[in-house]
C-alpha positions as CSV (number, residue, x, y, z in Angstrom):
1,M,29.9,65.2,-54.3
2,P,29.6,67.9,-52.0
3,I,30.8,68.6,-48.1
4,H,28.7,67.2,-46.4
5,K,27.6,69.4,-43.1
6,A,28.6,67.1,-40.1
7,N,32.4,66.8,-41.5
8,Y,32.0,70.2,-41.1
9,L,31.0,70.6,-37.8
10,E,33.6,68.5,-36.2
11,K,36.0,70.4,-37.1
12,F,33.9,73.7,-35.3
13,E,33.0,71.7,-32.3
14,K,36.6,71.5,-31.9
15,T,37.4,74.5,-32.2
16,L,34.7,75.9,-29.7
17,N,35.9,73.4,-27.1
18,H,39.6,74.4,-27.9
19,A,38.4,77.4,-26.8
20,R,36.2,76.5,-24.0
21,D,39.1,74.7,-22.4
22,E,41.6,77.8,-22.5
23,F,38.6,79.9,-20.8
24,A,38.5,77.5,-18.0
25,T,42.5,78.4,-17.4
26,L,41.7,81.9,-16.7
27,R,41.0,82.1,-13.0
28,T,38.2,83.9,-11.2
29,G,39.3,83.8,-8.0
30,K,37.3,80.5,-6.7
31,A,39.5,77.7,-6.5
32,S,38.8,75.3,-9.4
33,A,40.7,71.8,-10.7
34,Q,40.5,73.3,-14.2
35,L,42.8,75.9,-13.0
36,L,45.2,73.1,-13.0
37,D,44.9,71.0,-15.8
38,S,48.1,72.8,-17.7
39,V,50.1,71.6,-15.4
40,T,52.3,69.2,-16.2
41,V,54.6,67.4,-14.0
42,E,57.9,65.4,-14.2
43,A,56.8,61.9,-13.0
44,Y,58.2,58.5,-13.9
45,G,61.0,59.9,-16.4
46,S,58.3,61.6,-18.4
47,K,55.9,64.7,-18.5
48,M,52.3,63.8,-17.0
49,F,49.3,66.1,-16.4
50,L,49.1,66.9,-13.2
51,H,44.9,65.0,-13.3
52,E,47.1,61.8,-14.8
53,I,48.8,61.5,-11.1
54,A,46.5,63.2,-8.2
55,S,43.1,63.6,-7.2
56,I,42.4,67.2,-7.3
57,S,40.1,68.2,-5.4
58,T,37.9,72.0,-4.0
59,P,36.7,71.7,0.0
60,D,35.7,75.6,-0.4
61,T,36.3,78.5,-2.9
62,Q,39.6,79.6,-1.8
63,L,41.1,75.9,-1.6
64,L,42.6,73.7,-3.7
65,I,43.9,69.9,-2.2
66,I,45.9,67.8,-4.6
67,K,46.4,63.9,-3.4
68,P,48.9,62.3,-5.6
69,W,48.8,58.3,-5.9
70,D,52.4,58.1,-5.3
71,K,53.8,60.3,-2.4
72,S,57.0,60.3,-3.7
73,L,55.4,63.0,-6.3
74,L,55.0,65.6,-4.4
75,S,57.9,67.9,-4.5
76,N,57.7,67.2,-8.3
77,I,54.0,68.4,-8.0
78,E,55.4,71.6,-5.3
79,K,57.6,72.7,-8.1
80,A,55.0,72.2,-11.2
81,V,52.4,74.3,-10.1
82,Q,55.2,77.0,-9.0
83,L,56.7,76.5,-12.9
84,A,53.0,77.5,-14.0
85,Q,52.7,81.2,-13.9
86,L,49.0,80.7,-12.4
87,N,51.1,83.2,-9.6
88,L,49.2,80.0,-7.2
89,N,51.5,78.9,-3.9
90,P,51.7,75.5,-3.6
91,V,52.6,73.9,0.3
92,V,53.5,69.9,1.0
93,D,51.3,69.1,4.2
94,G,51.9,66.0,4.9
95,E,50.9,63.7,1.8
96,I,49.1,65.8,-0.1
97,V,49.9,69.4,-1.1
98,R,47.2,72.7,-0.6
99,I,46.5,75.7,-2.4
100,A,45.3,78.6,-1.4
101,V,43.6,80.5,-3.8
102,P,43.3,84.4,-3.4
103,A,40.8,86.7,-3.7
104,L,41.6,89.0,-7.6
105,T,42.0,92.7,-7.4
106,Q,40.2,94.5,-9.4
107,E,43.3,95.5,-11.6
108,R,44.3,91.6,-11.5
109,R,40.7,91.3,-12.8
110,Q,40.9,93.6,-15.7
111,E,43.6,92.0,-17.1
112,M,41.8,88.9,-16.6
113,V,39.2,89.3,-18.9
114,K,41.9,91.6,-21.6
115,I,43.6,87.8,-21.3
116,L,39.8,86.2,-22.6
117,Q,39.1,88.7,-25.0
118,Q,42.7,87.9,-26.4
119,K,42.1,83.8,-26.7
120,T,38.0,85.0,-28.0
121,E,40.3,86.3,-31.0
122,E,42.5,83.5,-31.3
123,A,39.4,81.5,-31.4
124,K,37.6,83.0,-33.7
125,V,40.6,83.4,-35.9
126,M,40.5,79.2,-35.6
127,L,36.8,79.7,-37.2
128,R,38.0,81.6,-39.6
129,N,40.8,79.4,-40.6
130,V,37.9,76.7,-40.6
131,R,35.9,78.1,-42.9
132,A,38.4,79.4,-45.4
133,D,39.7,75.8,-45.6
134,L,36.3,74.7,-46.6
135,R,35.3,77.2,-48.6
136,R,38.4,75.5,-50.8
137,D,37.1,72.9,-50.6
138,I,34.0,74.0,-51.9
139,E,35.2,75.8,-54.9
140,K,37.1,72.8,-55.6
141,Q,33.9,71.3,-56.6
142,K,33.5,73.6,-59.6
143,G,33.1,71.6,-62.7
144,E,32.2,68.6,-61.2
145,A,30.0,66.3,-63.4
146,G,26.3,67.0,-60.9
147,I,27.6,70.1,-58.6
148,S,26.2,72.9,-60.6
149,E,26.7,76.6,-59.5
150,D,24.0,76.8,-57.8
151,D,24.7,74.1,-54.7
152,I,28.0,75.7,-54.4
153,K,26.3,78.5,-53.2
154,V,24.0,77.2,-51.5
155,E,27.1,74.9,-49.5
156,M,29.0,78.2,-49.4
157,E,25.4,80.2,-48.1
158,E,25.3,76.8,-45.2
159,L,29.2,77.1,-44.7
160,D,28.1,81.2,-43.7
161,E,25.3,80.6,-41.9
162,V,27.3,77.8,-39.5
163,V,29.9,80.4,-38.8
164,R,27.6,82.6,-37.9
165,E,26.3,80.5,-35.2
166,Y,30.0,78.6,-33.7
167,V,30.5,82.6,-33.0
168,A,27.6,83.4,-31.7
169,Q,28.4,80.6,-29.4
170,L,31.9,81.5,-28.8
171,E,30.5,85.4,-28.3
172,A,28.0,84.0,-25.8
173,M,30.9,81.8,-23.4
174,A,33.2,85.2,-23.6
175,K,30.7,87.0,-22.3
176,K,29.8,84.4,-19.2
177,K,33.3,84.5,-18.2
178,E,33.6,87.6,-18.3
179,I,30.6,87.9,-15.6
180,E,32.3,85.4,-13.9
181,L,35.8,87.2,-13.9
182,L,34.2,90.5,-12.9
183,N,32.3,89.1,-10.3
184,I,33.3,89.4,-6.7
């Protein structure tokens, strides 16, 4: 039975979405709630993502406001942001946590571009790994009833075309993020 395109498109989409999430964590010098997506807070005896226990807003381009739904978590939120290695300094202000997002230096922007390139390469490796798994699945079909050598060849070519499309999408996302990072 041929490997259907829909079956493997989902795997490529997951890889692309993972890369998109990774790119969102790279700070551009502008306040964005996505900067805090990876922050986990000790709450109620377990680790929870910050966005699960608080609302995060950006009143301007240089400020993040975190308003926890449970005020007793303020100090835990402050500590979690400090430990997240985002180079952000949270300040508890009454019932909220304020985070001033400093502008990035040119040197830091270049570092962020290098990290972006690493994350892009990691995503390409993930795409190639998915392709390799699918190629093995396609090759396993050799000798099955109703599957010819031509069918296998066509599936391989379709797979390679899909991979090229996803790599192009990934590179376009990376280029867009690089422009954001270098834009002052």
